[in-house]
C-alpha positions, 0 to 999 in steps of 0.5 A, spaced: 531 429 405 538 425 404 538 422 398 544 417 395 544 417 388 547 412 384 553 411 389 560 408 388 566 408 392 572 404 391 578 402 397 584 400 395 581 398 389 576 394 392 568 396 390 565 398 398 559 401 395 556 400 387 550 404 385 547 404 392 541 409 391 536 410 397 532 416 400 531 417 407 524 421 409 526 428 412 526 428 420 526 421 419 530 416 425 535 411 421 538 405 422 544 403 418 546 396 419 550 391 415 554 385 416 561 387 420 566 390 413 559 392 408 562 398 408 557 402 414 562 407 416 564 408 409 557 410 407 557 416 413 564 418 411 561 419 404 556 423 407 560 428 412 564 429 405 570 425 408 570 420 402 570 422 395 564 418 391 568 415 384 560 415 382 555 418 384 553 422 390 549 424 397 544 429 396 541 434 402 539 441 402 543 446 403 546 449 410 544 442 413 548 443 419 551 435 420 554 432 427 559 427 427 563 424 431 572 425 429 576 419 431 580 423 435 578 423 442 578 430 445 584 432 450 588 437 454 586 441 460 579 444 458 574 439 463 568 435 461 563 441 462 567 447 458 568 442 452 560 440 451 559 448 452 564 449 446 560 444 442 555 450 441 560 454 437 554 460 435 552 460 442 560 461 444 561 467 439 554 470 440 556 470 448 563 473 446 561 478 441 555 481 446 560 483 451 564 487 446 558 490 442 556 498 443 550 499 438 544 498 442 540 495 435 546 490 434 546 488 442 538 486 442 539 483 436 543 478 439 539 477 446 534 476 442 538 470 439 540 468 444 534 467 447 532 464 440 538 458 441 536 457 449 542 460 450 541 462 457 539 454 458 545 451 456 549 450 462 544 446 465 543 442 458 550 440 458 550 438 465 545 433 464 547 430 457 554 429 461 550 426 467 546 421 462 552 419 460 555 417 467 559 424 469 557 426 476 558 433 477 565 432 479 568 428 473 565 434 471 570 439 473 576 435 472 581 435 465 581 431 460 587 428 459 585 425 466 581 420 463 582 414 459 580 414 451 573 411 453 571 416 457 574 422 453 569 418 447 563 420 451 564 427 452 565 427 445 558 424 444 556 429 449 558 435 445 556 432 438 549 432 442 549 438 446 551 441 439 543 438 437 546 439 429 540 438 423 543 431 421 545 427 426 550 422 424 552 416 429 556 411 429 556 406 434 555 411 439 555 405 444 561 402 444 564 405 449 558 405 454 556 402 460 549 398 460 546 405 463 548 410 459 546 406 453 539 406 455 539 413 457 542 415 450 537 411 447 531 415 451 535 421 449 535 419 441 527 417 441 526 424 442 531 427 438 528 433 433 533 432 427 534 427 422 538 421 426 542 416 422 546 411 426 549 405 426 548 400 430 549 393 432 544 394 439 537 390 437 533 395 442 536 402 440 534 400 433 527 397 435 526 403 440 529 409 437 529 408 430 523 408 424 527 406 418 531 401 416 537 402 411 540 395 409 547 395 406 549 388 402 553 386 397 555 394 396 547 395 395 543 399 400 535 397 402 530 401 405 525 398 410 520 402 414 519 400 421 524 398 426 530 392 426 523 387 428 519 389 422 526 390 418 527 382 421 521 379 418 521 383 411 528 380 410 525 372 411 520 374 406 525 377 401 529 371 402 523 366 401 521 370 395 529 369 393 529 362 394 523 360 390 526 365 384 532 361 384 528 355 384 524 357 378 530 360 375 534 353 376 529 348 373 528 354 367 535 353 366 536 346 367 530 346 361 534 350 356 540 346 356 537 339 356 535 343 350 540 345 347 544 338 348 539 335 345 538 339 339 544 343 337 546 337 333 541 336 328 540 342 322 532 342 322 533 344 330 540 348 331 536 354 329 532 353 335 537 351 340 542 358 338 536 361 339 535 358 347 543 358 347 542 366 347 536 366 352 541 361 357 546 366 356 542 373 357 539 369 364 541 373 370 543 368 376 539 368 382 545 368 387 543 362 392 543 365 399 549 362 402 550 360 410 554 364 414 560 361 418 560 368 422 554 365 426 557 359 428 558 358 436 557 352 439 559 352 446 562 345 449 557 343 455 561 340 462 561 332 462 562 331 468 556 335 473 558 339 479 553 339 485 551 346 487 554 352 490 559 352 484 561 358 489 560 362 494 562 368 498 561 370 505 563 377 507 569 377 501 572 384 499 577 384 493 581 390 489 588 391 487 591 395 492 592 392 500 587 395 504 584 399 499 578 394 497 574 396 491 568 391 493 566 389 500 562 385 504 559 379 498 555 375 499 553 371 493 552 364 491 552 362 484 549 355 483 550 350 476 543 353 473 545 360 474 544 364 468 546 371 471 547 378 468 552 384 472 549 391 473 552 396 474 555 403 471 563 402 469 568 403 474 563 401 480 567 394 480 564 389 475 570 387 472 574 386 479 568 382 481 569 377 474 575 376 475 574 376 483 569 369 480 574 367 474 579 366 480 585 372 477 583 376 484 584 373 491 579 376 496 583 380 502 578 378 507 571 374 508 571 367 505 570 364 498 569 357 497 568 354 490 567 347 488 572 342 487 575 340 479 571 346 478 572 350 470 572 357 467 572 359 461 573 368 462 573 372 455 575 379 456 576 384 450 583 384 452 584 377 450 582 378 443 587 385 442 593 380 445 591 374 439 597 374 435 596 377 429 602 373 425 599 366 427 593 362 425 586 359 429 589 353 428 596 355 431 593 358 437 589 352 438 593 347 438 597 350 443 593 351 448 590 344 447 597 341 447 597 333 448 589 334 443 589 329 437 588 334 430 582 332 430 580 334 437 583 341 436 579 342 429 573 340 433 574 345 437 575 350 432 569 347 428 564 350 433 566 357 431 566 357 423 572 356 424 573 350 419 577 348 413 581 355 411 579 359 416 582 355 421 589 356 417 588 364 416 592 369 419 589 373 425 591 379 423 586 378 417 580 377 421 575 381 422 573 383 429 567 379 429 572 373 428 577 375 433 572 374 438 570 368 435 577 364 436 578 367 443 570 364 445 573 358 443 580 358 446 577 359 453 572 354 452 576 349 449 576 345 456 569 345 457 567 349 463 562 348 468 562 356 469 562 361 462 564 369 465 563 373 458 565 381 459 562 385 453 562 379 449 558 383 443 563 388 442 566 386 435 559 383 434 553 385 429 546 384 430 546 377 426 553 374 430 549 376 437 543 373 436 547 367 435 551 368 441 545 368 445 542 362 442 549 358 444 549 361 451 541 357 451 544 351 449 549 352 453 548 347 460 553 350 465 553 357 470 553 363 465 555 370 468 554 376 463 557 383 463 555 386 457 552 393 454 547 390 449 539 390 454 537 384 448 542 380 450 541 380 458 534 379 457 534 373 453 540 370 456 540 371 463 534 370 469 538 373 476 540 380 475 546 382 480 547 389 481 554 391 483 553 399 486 556 402 493 562 398 493 558 391 493 554 387 489 547 384 491 541 381 487 537 386 484 530 384 485 526 386 479 526 385 472 531 388 466 525 393 465 524 394 473 531 396 472 531 399 466 525 404 470 529 405 476 535 408 471 532 412 468 528 415 473 521 413 472 520 408 478 518 411 484 520 406 488 528 406 485 531 407 492 529 402 494 530 397 489 537 399 489 537 398 496 533 392 497 537 385 496 532 379 494 531 374 498 536 368 497 529 363 498 525 368 492 531 368 488 532 361 488 525 360 487 525 365 482 531 361 478 527 355 478 522 358 475 526 361 470 530 355 468 522 350 468 521 357 464 527 355 459 525 348 458 518 349 456 521 355 450 525 350 448 521 344 447 515 350 444 521 351 439 522 345 438 515 343 436 516 350 432 521 347 428 519 340 426 512 343 424 516 349 420 520 343 417 514 339 415 511 345 412 517 346 408 517 338 405 509 339 404 510 345 400 516 342 396 511 337 394 506 340 393 510 345 387 513 338 385 505 336 383 504 343 380 510 342 375 508 335 374 501 338 372 503 344 367 510 342 365 510 335 366 518 334 361 522 338 367 517 334 372 519 328 376 518 323 372 514 317 377 509 324 377 509 326 370 506 318 369 500 319 373 494 322 369 491 330 371 486 327 376 490 322 380 495 328 381 489 333 382 487 328 388 494 327 391 495 336 391 488 336 394 490 332 400 497 335 400 494 341 401 489 340 406 495 337 410 499 343 409 494 348 411 493 344 418 501 344 419 502 351 418 496 352 422 500 348 428 506 352 426 503 358 427 501 356 434 507 354 437 510 361 435 504 365 438 505 360 444 513 362 444 511 369 444 507 369 450 511 365 454 518 369 452 
């Protein structure tokens, strides 16, 4: 068991963790979540002893072997395969001792221990992990210094997984992975034999791998049983309870304040008023749940509709060096209602295809036809990194919207949560998620017909990703996404295009089919990969998907209307209850009614509330069935 006991950590005079306490069960797989900047990485560093607590501490069984990725990526002339094998220090030590040991008994003990730790199957295990993370046989034998920083971090992750620690600590493990490697990691972690604590914003990983959620908010931690969906349901229930408790406390506070105001000046009641004042001072305020501006995404839809197709590629080839195309024989059509997910491992050419469609690259061979007056919004991580830290969101937007009115500039910023003072905050003081939102605001300022997003979720937490999905589903233009977040792709895309073997083709199947294909569970995986979807079938599928989106939108509106009506009825029932049991604090119009009238009115409202809630539940079930 891992126990967090009244842990307090302060950094730079700011309290990050404030008497946080929780007990994680033995062998549990826990997802550590919280908004960006909440202190998740700080808590994990405290677990490994990298940060010293100002108060409290973390307890775990003695001799627990911890596994955590260092921030510095491995480097040098060693190969990924050699680096991963060396991560099992006990195996390396035993093999070295077996070469020099002469005592027969000690040598027998060494070989017995080597068998116990599966030392002789280690090379096969190391290769299997590296393959899962995207290293083919050739890459496993190249020196580390020949790889980029992202691939080196994959080697570090492979070495950590191979070392098989008792307590595995992972901080955003999918940050440097593509979708395919993320799916493999998810499968690997599901069967991990030790205890796991993972910081992640991947909803699928948090649902499919973990059995507990540790939520960090306001310096405190709360442990929930189950995956992310279970946590979200429990959090919604707690939020509703909190709102009800705050409403009750506000009513009680108002009543006390009124009593004090009316009775403080009278000698006969001054003592009672002082008592009420003390009671009011002791009352701990219940904080309201604040709206979070970091959850605001609102893509402006194009007002001028273009006829299909937007883009047509005809046997096109594209690359960066003349005569050495990255992608060949591209036959692709994009229509105004398309929602496309680009699939394929890193290095296969997804970004190259995205840049071609965004007109940042030109085809070397073949044809590319583009609709006249088509506008494209293209998002990449480089745009986030290139923002001027000394400038403000308002300054950035004013420059790119030169000639537009200040109101139009402010309106575009407001669509992405940069209202008021947030618009004049230095970019260098914004979080990674806020900078990503600013980049999205900048690239959509002209209401594009085609939105191309290359890994838009890297700096976004779970709630922000959900808000982004909802915004994309409300956008009326075409969307093309490259992402390792499967949940986002499943909810935002209805057409899959696989980039592999030097070309791109429609993948004739669902995301579940693709997951099975990648993990080797599909007996017809090769056929699925090789056979492009028939254009007629793909078009029909897109039309059906568009109709399904419209139907779901109608169902969601119905559910939202029922929810709003139920909330209003519940407030009316609560107001009558207050009039029946506390007339002094009730609505004056209700306080005048007799108990009989109030009871009759309450009965009608309660029946109506029950009917509306039942309709609301039916609408939610219909949404689930249609999903």
